[in-house]
PDB file of the backbone (N, CA, C, O) and the ligand in Angstrom, with CONECT records:
HET     ZN  A 101       1
ATOM      1  N   UNK A   1      47.578   6.810 -78.303  1.00  0.00           N
ATOM      2  CA  UNK A   1      48.079   7.239 -77.198  1.00  0.00           C
ATOM      3  C   UNK A   1      47.839   6.071 -76.154  1.00  0.00           C
ATOM      4  O   UNK A   1      46.691   5.668 -75.971  1.00  0.00           O
ATOM      5  N   UNK A   2      48.957   5.501 -75.439  1.00  0.00           N
ATOM      6  CA  UNK A   2      48.617   4.789 -74.353  1.00  0.00           C
ATOM      7  C   UNK A   2      49.351   5.361 -72.984  1.00  0.00           C
ATOM      8  O   UNK A   2      49.890   6.467 -72.952  1.00  0.00           O
ATOM      9  N   UNK A   3      49.301   4.513 -71.932  1.00  0.00           N
ATOM     10  CA  UNK A   3      49.773   5.040 -70.620  1.00  0.00           C
ATOM     11  C   UNK A   3      51.138   5.236 -70.585  1.00  0.00           C
ATOM     12  O   UNK A   3      51.559   6.082 -69.796  1.00  0.00           O
ATOM     13  N   UNK A   4      51.993   4.569 -71.347  1.00  0.00           N
ATOM     14  CA  UNK A   4      53.564   4.458 -71.326  1.00  0.00           C
ATOM     15  C   UNK A   4      53.760   5.795 -71.989  1.00  0.00           C
ATOM     16  O   UNK A   4      54.611   6.536 -71.496  1.00  0.00           O
ATOM     17  N   UNK A   5      53.063   6.213 -73.078  1.00  0.00           N
ATOM     18  CA  UNK A   5      53.351   7.389 -73.932  1.00  0.00           C
ATOM     19  C   UNK A   5      52.973   8.665 -72.890  1.00  0.00           C
ATOM     20  O   UNK A   5      53.704   9.635 -72.687  1.00  0.00           O
ATOM     21  N   UNK A   6      51.924   8.475 -72.408  1.00  0.00           N
ATOM     22  CA  UNK A   6      51.763   9.725 -71.597  1.00  0.00           C
ATOM     23  C   UNK A   6      52.762   9.815 -70.511  1.00  0.00           C
ATOM     24  O   UNK A   6      53.199  10.942 -70.284  1.00  0.00           O
ATOM     25  N   UNK A   7      53.287   8.638 -69.660  1.00  0.00           N
ATOM     26  CA  UNK A   7      54.356   9.040 -68.792  1.00  0.00           C
ATOM     27  C   UNK A   7      55.438   9.495 -69.210  1.00  0.00           C
ATOM     28  O   UNK A   7      56.089  10.222 -68.460  1.00  0.00           O
ATOM     29  N   UNK A   8      55.944   9.166 -70.597  1.00  0.00           N
ATOM     30  CA  UNK A   8      57.014   9.483 -71.472  1.00  0.00           C
ATOM     31  C   UNK A   8      56.943  10.958 -71.542  1.00  0.00           C
ATOM     32  O   UNK A   8      57.961  11.626 -71.358  1.00  0.00           O
ATOM     33  N   UNK A   9      55.641  11.581 -71.833  1.00  0.00           N
ATOM     34  CA  UNK A   9      55.547  12.890 -72.633  1.00  0.00           C
ATOM     35  C   UNK A   9      54.998  13.881 -71.321  1.00  0.00           C
ATOM     36  O   UNK A   9      54.637  15.041 -71.521  1.00  0.00           O
ATOM     37  N   UNK A  10      54.994  13.318 -70.114  1.00  0.00           N
ATOM     38  CA  UNK A  10      54.151  14.073 -69.153  1.00  0.00           C
ATOM     39  C   UNK A  10      55.086  15.409 -68.759  1.00  0.00           C
ATOM     40  O   UNK A  10      54.527  16.465 -68.465  1.00  0.00           O
ATOM     41  N   UNK A  11      56.428  15.303 -68.772  1.00  0.00           N
ATOM     42  CA  UNK A  11      56.985  16.638 -68.252  1.00  0.00           C
ATOM     43  C   UNK A  11      56.935  17.605 -69.391  1.00  0.00           C
ATOM     44  O   UNK A  11      56.869  18.789 -69.061  1.00  0.00           O
ATOM     45  N   UNK A  12      56.956  17.297 -70.825  1.00  0.00           N
ATOM     46  CA  UNK A  12      56.712  17.999 -72.114  1.00  0.00           C
ATOM     47  C   UNK A  12      55.396  18.545 -72.023  1.00  0.00           C
ATOM     48  O   UNK A  12      55.228  19.713 -72.372  1.00  0.00           O
ATOM     49  N   UNK A  13      54.253  17.733 -71.522  1.00  0.00           N
ATOM     50  CA  UNK A  13      52.897  18.187 -71.663  1.00  0.00           C
ATOM     51  C   UNK A  13      52.628  19.313 -70.499  1.00  0.00           C
ATOM     52  O   UNK A  13      51.821  20.219 -70.702  1.00  0.00           O
ATOM     53  N   UNK A  14      53.390  19.195 -69.208  1.00  0.00           N
ATOM     54  CA  UNK A  14      53.308  20.023 -68.347  1.00  0.00           C
ATOM     55  C   UNK A  14      54.191  21.338 -68.604  1.00  0.00           C
ATOM     56  O   UNK A  14      53.883  22.437 -68.143  1.00  0.00           O
ATOM     57  N   UNK A  15      55.234  21.115 -69.331  1.00  0.00           N
ATOM     58  CA  UNK A  15      55.789  22.323 -69.767  1.00  0.00           C
ATOM     59  C   UNK A  15      55.251  23.224 -70.842  1.00  0.00           C
ATOM     60  O   UNK A  15      55.554  24.383 -71.127  1.00  0.00           O
ATOM     61  N   UNK A  16      54.230  22.258 -71.455  1.00  0.00           N
ATOM     62  CA  UNK A  16      53.501  23.168 -72.755  1.00  0.00           C
ATOM     63  C   UNK A  16      54.222  22.964 -73.874  1.00  0.00           C
ATOM     64  O   UNK A  16      54.027  23.757 -74.795  1.00  0.00           O
ATOM     65  N   UNK A  17      55.154  21.938 -74.054  1.00  0.00           N
ATOM     66  CA  UNK A  17      56.035  21.706 -75.139  1.00  0.00           C
ATOM     67  C   UNK A  17      55.626  20.856 -76.323  1.00  0.00           C
ATOM     68  O   UNK A  17      56.253  20.794 -77.380  1.00  0.00           O
ATOM     69  N   UNK A  18      54.335  20.107 -75.993  1.00  0.00           N
ATOM     70  CA  UNK A  18      53.961  19.218 -76.735  1.00  0.00           C
ATOM     71  C   UNK A  18      53.254  19.907 -78.141  1.00  0.00           C
ATOM     72  O   UNK A  18      52.695  21.002 -78.082  1.00  0.00           O
ATOM     73  N   UNK A  19      53.348  19.190 -79.293  1.00  0.00           N
ATOM     74  CA  UNK A  19      52.619  19.439 -80.429  1.00  0.00           C
ATOM     75  C   UNK A  19      51.131  19.393 -80.043  1.00  0.00           C
ATOM     76  O   UNK A  19      50.602  18.555 -79.313  1.00  0.00           O
ATOM     77  N   UNK A  20      50.560  20.412 -80.642  1.00  0.00           N
ATOM     78  CA  UNK A  20      48.965  20.469 -80.188  1.00  0.00           C
ATOM     79  C   UNK A  20      48.109  19.084 -80.416  1.00  0.00           C
ATOM     80  O   UNK A  20      47.404  18.613 -79.524  1.00  0.00           O
ATOM     81  N   UNK A  21      48.253  18.488 -81.715  1.00  0.00           N
ATOM     82  CA  UNK A  21      47.885  17.198 -82.004  1.00  0.00           C
ATOM     83  C   UNK A  21      48.078  16.042 -80.912  1.00  0.00           C
ATOM     84  O   UNK A  21      47.188  15.238 -80.636  1.00  0.00           O
ATOM     85  N   UNK A  22      49.309  16.057 -80.342  1.00  0.00           N
ATOM     86  CA  UNK A  22      49.791  15.282 -79.235  1.00  0.00           C
ATOM     87  C   UNK A  22      49.131  15.719 -78.054  1.00  0.00           C
ATOM     88  O   UNK A  22      48.534  14.885 -77.372  1.00  0.00           O
ATOM     89  N   UNK A  23      49.155  16.755 -77.766  1.00  0.00           N
ATOM     90  CA  UNK A  23      48.502  17.180 -76.502  1.00  0.00           C
ATOM     91  C   UNK A  23      46.944  16.878 -76.496  1.00  0.00           C
ATOM     92  O   UNK A  23      46.360  16.725 -75.423  1.00  0.00           O
ATOM     93  N   UNK A  24      46.345  16.802 -77.595  1.00  0.00           N
ATOM     94  CA  UNK A  24      44.895  16.655 -77.598  1.00  0.00           C
ATOM     95  C   UNK A  24      44.707  15.247 -77.347  1.00  0.00           C
ATOM     96  O   UNK A  24      43.752  14.845 -76.683  1.00  0.00           O
ATOM     97  N   UNK A  25      45.733  14.340 -77.937  1.00  0.00           N
ATOM     98  CA  UNK A  25      45.794  12.948 -77.733  1.00  0.00           C
ATOM     99  C   UNK A  25      45.842  12.620 -76.357  1.00  0.00           C
ATOM    100  O   UNK A  25      45.021  11.821 -75.909  1.00  0.00           O
ATOM    101  N   UNK A  26      46.729  13.153 -75.606  1.00  0.00           N
ATOM    102  CA  UNK A  26      46.856  12.938 -74.295  1.00  0.00           C
ATOM    103  C   UNK A  26      45.820  13.257 -73.518  1.00  0.00           C
ATOM    104  O   UNK A  26      45.321  12.461 -72.723  1.00  0.00           O
ATOM    105  N   UNK A  27      45.377  14.580 -73.709  1.00  0.00           N
ATOM    106  CA  UNK A  27      44.063  14.883 -72.824  1.00  0.00           C
ATOM    107  C   UNK A  27      42.842  13.978 -73.055  1.00  0.00           C
ATOM    108  O   UNK A  27      42.001  13.862 -72.164  1.00  0.00           O
ATOM    109  N   UNK A  28      42.740  13.422 -74.070  1.00  0.00           N
ATOM    110  CA  UNK A  28      41.814  12.659 -74.472  1.00  0.00           C
ATOM    111  C   UNK A  28      41.923  11.345 -73.661  1.00  0.00           C
ATOM    112  O   UNK A  28      40.929  10.863 -73.119  1.00  0.00           O
ATOM    113  N   UNK A  29      43.253  10.724 -73.579  1.00  0.00           N
ATOM    114  CA  UNK A  29      43.491   9.722 -72.767  1.00  0.00           C
ATOM    115  C   UNK A  29      43.124  10.152 -71.167  1.00  0.00           C
ATOM    116  O   UNK A  29      42.497   9.383 -70.439  1.00  0.00           O
ATOM    117  N   UNK A  30      43.515  11.249 -70.795  1.00  0.00           N
ATOM    118  CA  UNK A  30      43.233  11.477 -69.345  1.00  0.00           C
ATOM    119  C   UNK A  30      41.848  11.432 -69.185  1.00  0.00           C
ATOM    120  O   UNK A  30      41.424  11.031 -68.101  1.00  0.00           O
ATOM    121  N   UNK A  31      41.006  11.788 -70.114  1.00  0.00           N
ATOM    122  CA  UNK A  31      39.435  11.878 -69.760  1.00  0.00           C
ATOM    123  C   UNK A  31      39.066  10.621 -69.458  1.00  0.00           C
ATOM    124  O   UNK A  31      38.141  10.533 -68.650  1.00  0.00           O
ATOM    125  N   UNK A  32      39.581   9.499 -69.929  1.00  0.00           N
ATOM    126  CA  UNK A  32      39.139   8.136 -69.510  1.00  0.00           C
ATOM    127  C   UNK A  32      40.121   7.107 -68.683  1.00  0.00           C
ATOM    128  O   UNK A  32      39.924   5.914 -68.447  1.00  0.00           O
ATOM    129  N   UNK A  33      41.118   7.844 -68.354  1.00  0.00           N
ATOM    130  CA  UNK A  33      42.191   7.088 -67.523  1.00  0.00           C
ATOM    131  C   UNK A  33      42.595   7.867 -66.163  1.00  0.00           C
ATOM    132  O   UNK A  33      43.368   8.820 -66.069  1.00  0.00           O
ATOM    133  N   UNK A  34      41.902   7.243 -65.174  1.00  0.00           N
ATOM    134  CA  UNK A  34      42.024   8.066 -63.864  1.00  0.00           C
ATOM    135  C   UNK A  34      43.302   7.843 -63.368  1.00  0.00           C
ATOM    136  O   UNK A  34      43.695   8.731 -62.612  1.00  0.00           O
ATOM    137  N   UNK A  35      44.188   6.778 -63.600  1.00  0.00           N
ATOM    138  CA  UNK A  35      45.693   6.692 -63.138  1.00  0.00           C
ATOM    139  C   UNK A  35      46.363   7.607 -63.721  1.00  0.00           C
ATOM    140  O   UNK A  35      46.991   8.351 -62.968  1.00  0.00           O
ATOM    141  N   UNK A  36      46.455   7.849 -65.128  1.00  0.00           N
ATOM    142  CA  UNK A  36      47.367   8.804 -65.708  1.00  0.00           C
ATOM    143  C   UNK A  36      46.945  10.156 -65.372  1.00  0.00           C
ATOM    144  O   UNK A  36      47.838  10.992 -65.233  1.00  0.00           O
ATOM    145  N   UNK A  37      45.440  10.598 -65.182  1.00  0.00           N
ATOM    146  CA  UNK A  37      45.114  11.698 -64.599  1.00  0.00           C
ATOM    147  C   UNK A  37      45.818  12.242 -63.274  1.00  0.00           C
ATOM    148  O   UNK A  37      46.326  13.351 -63.103  1.00  0.00           O
ATOM    149  N   UNK A  38      45.717  11.174 -62.379  1.00  0.00           N
ATOM    150  CA  UNK A  38      46.423  11.180 -61.017  1.00  0.00           C
ATOM    151  C   UNK A  38      47.862  11.753 -61.268  1.00  0.00           C
ATOM    152  O   UNK A  38      48.332  12.781 -60.780  1.00  0.00           O
ATOM    153  N   UNK A  39      48.444  10.902 -62.102  1.00  0.00           N
ATOM    154  CA  UNK A  39      49.981  11.079 -62.190  1.00  0.00           C
ATOM    155  C   UNK A  39      50.222  12.445 -62.675  1.00  0.00           C
ATOM    156  O   UNK A  39      51.127  13.123 -62.188  1.00  0.00           O
ATOM    157  N   UNK A  40      49.377  12.928 -63.707  1.00  0.00           N
ATOM    158  CA  UNK A  40      49.654  14.295 -64.219  1.00  0.00           C
ATOM    159  C   UNK A  40      49.497  15.239 -63.018  1.00  0.00           C
ATOM    160  O   UNK A  40      50.420  15.937 -62.597  1.00  0.00           O
ATOM    161  N   UNK A  41      48.232  15.208 -62.485  1.00  0.00           N
ATOM    162  CA  UNK A  41      47.987  16.202 -61.379  1.00  0.00           C
ATOM    163  C   UNK A  41      49.119  16.291 -60.335  1.00  0.00           C
ATOM    164  O   UNK A  41      49.610  17.337 -59.911  1.00  0.00           O
ATOM    165  N   UNK A  42      49.464  15.018 -59.983  1.00  0.00           N
ATOM    166  CA  UNK A  42      50.554  15.028 -58.950  1.00  0.00           C
ATOM    167  C   UNK A  42      51.883  15.531 -59.490  1.00  0.00           C
ATOM    168  O   UNK A  42      52.547  16.254 -58.748  1.00  0.00           O
ATOM    169  N   UNK A  43      52.308  15.256 -60.601  1.00  0.00           N
ATOM    170  CA  UNK A  43      53.453  15.923 -61.380  1.00  0.00           C
ATOM    171  C   UNK A  43      53.236  17.460 -61.392  1.00  0.00           C
ATOM    172  O   UNK A  43      54.126  18.190 -60.956  1.00  0.00           O
ATOM    173  N   UNK A  44      52.206  17.915 -61.826  1.00  0.00           N
ATOM    174  CA  UNK A  44      51.986  19.354 -62.097  1.00  0.00           C
ATOM    175  C   UNK A  44      52.007  20.003 -60.842  1.00  0.00           C
ATOM    176  O   UNK A  44      52.369  21.175 -60.737  1.00  0.00           O
ATOM    177  N   UNK A  45      51.626  19.282 -59.836  1.00  0.00           N
ATOM    178  CA  UNK A  45      51.633  19.949 -58.555  1.00  0.00           C
ATOM    179  C   UNK A  45      53.072  19.930 -57.892  1.00  0.00           C
ATOM    180  O   UNK A  45      53.457  20.800 -57.111  1.00  0.00           O
ATOM    181  N   UNK A  46      53.748  18.947 -58.253  1.00  0.00           N
ATOM    182  CA  UNK A  46      55.259  18.960 -57.823  1.00  0.00           C
ATOM    183  C   UNK A  46      56.141  19.919 -58.618  1.00  0.00           C
ATOM    184  O   UNK A  46      57.121  20.422 -58.068  1.00  0.00           O
ATOM    185  N   UNK A  47      55.840  20.193 -59.880  1.00  0.00           N
ATOM    186  CA  UNK A  47      56.342  21.141 -60.826  1.00  0.00           C
ATOM    187  C   UNK A  47      56.054  22.618 -60.175  1.00  0.00           C
ATOM    188  O   UNK A  47      56.936  23.470 -60.066  1.00  0.00           O
ATOM    189  N   UNK A  48      54.909  22.773 -59.824  1.00  0.00           N
ATOM    190  CA  UNK A  48      54.293  24.111 -59.336  1.00  0.00           C
ATOM    191  C   UNK A  48      55.035  24.427 -58.157  1.00  0.00           C
ATOM    192  O   UNK A  48      55.549  25.533 -57.995  1.00  0.00           O
ATOM    193  N   UNK A  49      55.119  23.390 -57.235  1.00  0.00           N
ATOM    194  CA  UNK A  49      55.888  23.766 -56.042  1.00  0.00           C
ATOM    195  C   UNK A  49      57.323  24.138 -56.192  1.00  0.00           C
ATOM    196  O   UNK A  49      57.835  25.065 -55.564  1.00  0.00           O
ATOM    197  N   UNK A  50      58.025  23.298 -57.140  1.00  0.00           N
ATOM    198  CA  UNK A  50      59.374  23.762 -57.399  1.00  0.00           C
ATOM    199  C   UNK A  50      59.512  25.154 -58.112  1.00  0.00           C
ATOM    200  O   UNK A  50      60.374  25.961 -57.763  1.00  0.00           O
ATOM    201  N   UNK A  51      58.573  25.408 -59.183  1.00  0.00           N
ATOM    202  CA  UNK A  51      58.626  26.682 -59.968  1.00  0.00           C
ATOM    203  C   UNK A  51      58.420  28.032 -59.159  1.00  0.00           C
ATOM    204  O   UNK A  51      58.877  29.150 -59.397  1.00  0.00           O
ATOM    205  N   UNK A  52      57.596  27.598 -58.131  1.00  0.00           N
ATOM    206  CA  UNK A  52      57.495  28.549 -57.000  1.00  0.00           C
ATOM    207  C   UNK A  52      58.614  29.043 -56.250  1.00  0.00           C
ATOM    208  O   UNK A  52      58.497  30.003 -55.489  1.00  0.00           O
ATOM    209  N   UNK A  53      59.780  28.382 -56.445  1.00  0.00           N
ATOM    210  CA  UNK A  53      61.165  28.447 -55.847  1.00  0.00           C
ATOM    211  C   UNK A  53      61.067  28.390 -54.416  1.00  0.00           C
ATOM    212  O   UNK A  53      61.905  28.940 -53.701  1.00  0.00           O
ATOM    213  N   UNK A  54      59.971  27.679 -53.910  1.00  0.00           N
ATOM    214  CA  UNK A  54      59.934  27.200 -52.344  1.00  0.00           C
ATOM    215  C   UNK A  54      59.867  25.694 -52.491  1.00  0.00           C
ATOM    216  O   UNK A  54      58.810  25.065 -52.447  1.00  0.00           O
ATOM    217  N   UNK A  55      61.075  25.151 -52.670  1.00  0.00           N
ATOM    218  CA  UNK A  55      61.043  23.634 -52.628  1.00  0.00           C
ATOM    219  C   UNK A  55      60.519  23.096 -51.313  1.00  0.00           C
ATOM    220  O   UNK A  55      60.993  23.315 -50.199  1.00  0.00           O
ATOM    221  N   UNK A  56      59.395  22.307 -51.641  1.00  0.00           N
ATOM    222  CA  UNK A  56      58.733  21.602 -50.378  1.00  0.00           C
ATOM    223  C   UNK A  56      58.753  20.258 -50.678  1.00  0.00           C
ATOM    224  O   UNK A  56      58.512  19.825 -51.805  1.00  0.00           O
ATOM    225  N   UNK A  57      59.072  19.472 -49.575  1.00  0.00           N
ATOM    226  CA  UNK A  57      58.945  18.070 -49.826  1.00  0.00           C
ATOM    227  C   UNK A  57      57.293  17.548 -49.819  1.00  0.00           C
ATOM    228  O   UNK A  57      56.381  17.943 -49.092  1.00  0.00           O
ATOM    229  N   UNK A  58      57.270  16.647 -50.766  1.00  0.00           N
ATOM    230  CA  UNK A  58      55.909  16.207 -50.948  1.00  0.00           C
ATOM    231  C   UNK A  58      55.588  15.437 -49.843  1.00  0.00           C
ATOM    232  O   UNK A  58      56.538  14.900 -49.273  1.00  0.00           O
ATOM    233  N   UNK A  59      54.251  15.221 -49.317  1.00  0.00           N
ATOM    234  CA  UNK A  59      54.100  14.160 -48.206  1.00  0.00           C
ATOM    235  C   UNK A  59      54.384  12.903 -48.684  1.00  0.00           C
ATOM    236  O   UNK A  59      53.970  12.543 -49.786  1.00  0.00           O
ATOM    237  N   UNK A  60      55.149  12.091 -47.864  1.00  0.00           N
ATOM    238  CA  UNK A  60      55.579  10.797 -47.968  1.00  0.00           C
ATOM    239  C   UNK A  60      54.581   9.846 -48.680  1.00  0.00           C
ATOM    240  O   UNK A  60      54.933   8.997 -49.500  1.00  0.00           O
ATOM    241  N   UNK A  61      53.326  10.065 -48.295  1.00  0.00           N
ATOM    242  CA  UNK A  61      52.264   8.987 -48.741  1.00  0.00           C
ATOM    243  C   UNK A  61      52.035   9.415 -50.342  1.00  0.00           C
ATOM    244  O   UNK A  61      52.048   8.567 -51.234  1.00  0.00           O
ATOM    245  N   UNK A  62      51.832  10.789 -50.581  1.00  0.00           N
ATOM    246  CA  UNK A  62      51.829  11.224 -52.036  1.00  0.00           C
ATOM    247  C   UNK A  62      52.836  10.726 -52.973  1.00  0.00           C
ATOM    248  O   UNK A  62      52.656  10.223 -54.082  1.00  0.00           O
ATOM    249  N   UNK A  63      54.078  10.979 -52.257  1.00  0.00           N
ATOM    250  CA  UNK A  63      55.315  10.760 -53.094  1.00  0.00           C
ATOM    251  C   UNK A  63      55.318   9.058 -53.420  1.00  0.00           C
ATOM    252  O   UNK A  63      55.512   8.601 -54.546  1.00  0.00           O
ATOM    253  N   UNK A  64      55.109   8.381 -52.421  1.00  0.00           N
ATOM    254  CA  UNK A  64      55.227   6.873 -52.776  1.00  0.00           C
ATOM    255  C   UNK A  64      54.163   6.486 -53.480  1.00  0.00           C
ATOM    256  O   UNK A  64      54.342   5.552 -54.261  1.00  0.00           O
ATOM    257  N   UNK A  65      52.927   7.038 -53.394  1.00  0.00           N
ATOM    258  CA  UNK A  65      51.828   6.601 -54.219  1.00  0.00           C
ATOM    259  C   UNK A  65      52.009   6.818 -55.732  1.00  0.00           C
ATOM    260  O   UNK A  65      51.661   6.087 -56.660  1.00  0.00           O
ATOM    261  N   UNK A  66      52.700   8.114 -55.751  1.00  0.00           N
ATOM    262  CA  UNK A  66      52.957   8.482 -57.234  1.00  0.00           C
ATOM    263  C   UNK A  66      53.974   7.581 -57.760  1.00  0.00           C
ATOM    264  O   UNK A  66      53.805   6.999 -58.831  1.00  0.00           O
ATOM    265  N   UNK A  67      54.943   7.451 -57.103  1.00  0.00           N
ATOM    266  CA  UNK A  67      56.237   6.334 -57.458  1.00  0.00           C
ATOM    267  C   UNK A  67      55.591   4.923 -57.976  1.00  0.00           C
ATOM    268  O   UNK A  67      55.755   4.424 -59.089  1.00  0.00           O
ATOM    269  N   UNK A  68      54.768   4.372 -56.828  1.00  0.00           N
ATOM    270  CA  UNK A  68      54.168   3.251 -57.150  1.00  0.00           C
ATOM    271  C   UNK A  68      53.286   3.201 -58.472  1.00  0.00           C
ATOM    272  O   UNK A  68      53.268   2.184 -59.165  1.00  0.00           O
ATOM    273  N   UNK A  69      52.576   4.307 -58.783  1.00  0.00           N
ATOM    274  CA  UNK A  69      51.597   4.093 -59.932  1.00  0.00           C
ATOM    275  C   UNK A  69      52.638   4.295 -61.314  1.00  0.00           C
ATOM    276  O   UNK A  69      52.389   3.696 -62.360  1.00  0.00           O
ATOM    277  N   UNK A  70      53.653   5.080 -61.194  1.00  0.00           N
ATOM    278  CA  UNK A  70      54.351   5.234 -62.368  1.00  0.00           C
ATOM    279  C   UNK A  70      55.263   3.828 -62.630  1.00  0.00           C
ATOM    280  O   UNK A  70      55.475   3.369 -63.752  1.00  0.00           O
ATOM    281  N   UNK A  71      55.720   3.282 -61.461  1.00  0.00           N
ATOM    282  CA  UNK A  71      56.460   2.097 -61.692  1.00  0.00           C
ATOM    283  C   UNK A  71      55.371   0.741 -62.204  1.00  0.00           C
ATOM    284  O   UNK A  71      55.754  -0.190 -62.912  1.00  0.00           O
ATOM    285  N   UNK A  72      54.148   0.876 -61.734  1.00  0.00           N
ATOM    286  CA  UNK A  72      53.303  -0.105 -62.147  1.00  0.00           C
ATOM    287  C   UNK A  72      52.750   0.117 -63.653  1.00  0.00           C
ATOM    288  O   UNK A  72      52.484  -0.835 -64.387  1.00  0.00           O
ATOM    289  N   UNK A  73      52.608   1.424 -64.024  1.00  0.00           N
ATOM    290  CA  UNK A  73      52.393   1.863 -65.405  1.00  0.00           C
ATOM    291  C   UNK A  73      53.475   1.215 -66.300  1.00  0.00           C
ATOM    292  O   UNK A  73      53.218   0.462 -67.239  1.00  0.00           O
ATOM    293  N   UNK A  74      54.721   1.590 -65.903  1.00  0.00           N
ATOM    294  CA  UNK A  74      55.788   1.339 -66.752  1.00  0.00           C
ATOM    295  C   UNK A  74      55.887  -0.370 -66.892  1.00  0.00           C
ATOM    296  O   UNK A  74      56.154  -0.905 -67.968  1.00  0.00           O
ATOM    297  N   UNK A  75      55.676  -0.999 -65.858  1.00  0.00           N
ATOM    298  CA  UNK A  75      55.682  -2.278 -65.916  1.00  0.00           C
ATOM    299  C   UNK A  75      54.720  -2.933 -66.767  1.00  0.00           C
ATOM    300  O   UNK A  75      55.036  -3.798 -67.584  1.00  0.00           O
ATOM    301  N   UNK A  76      53.281  -2.426 -66.533  1.00  0.00           N
ATOM    302  CA  UNK A  76      52.255  -2.820 -67.417  1.00  0.00           C
ATOM    303  C   UNK A  76      52.538  -2.581 -68.991  1.00  0.00           C
ATOM    304  O   UNK A  76      52.338  -3.438 -69.851  1.00  0.00           O
ATOM    305  N   UNK A  77      52.942  -1.525 -69.185  1.00  0.00           N
ATOM    306  CA  UNK A  77      53.173  -0.928 -70.606  1.00  0.00           C
ATOM    307  C   UNK A  77      54.054  -1.741 -71.295  1.00  0.00           C
ATOM    308  O   UNK A  77      54.072  -1.915 -72.513  1.00  0.00           O
ATOM    309  N   UNK A  78      54.965  -2.353 -70.259  1.00  0.00           N
ATOM    310  CA  UNK A  78      56.208  -3.035 -71.104  1.00  0.00           C
ATOM    311  C   UNK A  78      55.880  -4.522 -71.424  1.00  0.00           C
ATOM    312  O   UNK A  78      56.664  -5.303 -71.963  1.00  0.00           O
ATOM    313  N   UNK A  79      54.637  -4.798 -71.027  1.00  0.00           N
ATOM    314  CA  UNK A  79      54.522  -6.191 -71.269  1.00  0.00           C
ATOM    315  C   UNK A  79      54.133  -6.597 -72.698  1.00  0.00           C
ATOM    316  O   UNK A  79      54.012  -7.786 -72.992  1.00  0.00           O
TER     317      UNK A  79
HETATM  318 ZN    ZN A 101      46.508   5.727 -68.807  1.00  0.00          ZN2+
END
């Protein structure tokens, strides 16, 4: 499990649609990767906000930080 895989699987993870072994690998990765943990936390927060059927715009700094992190992760993973 690497950062790119985490990003790819993130919505499945949050939706609870991952196979158990994959979820365990992902959770192990999160234990030692602060950036992916942050991305998961922020994404989960976003999903919860939308699932609550009260669409709330994320604060601009949170959104841009999340976006920057995702983009950096994908760029790094593609090297
Ligand atoms: Zn990571």
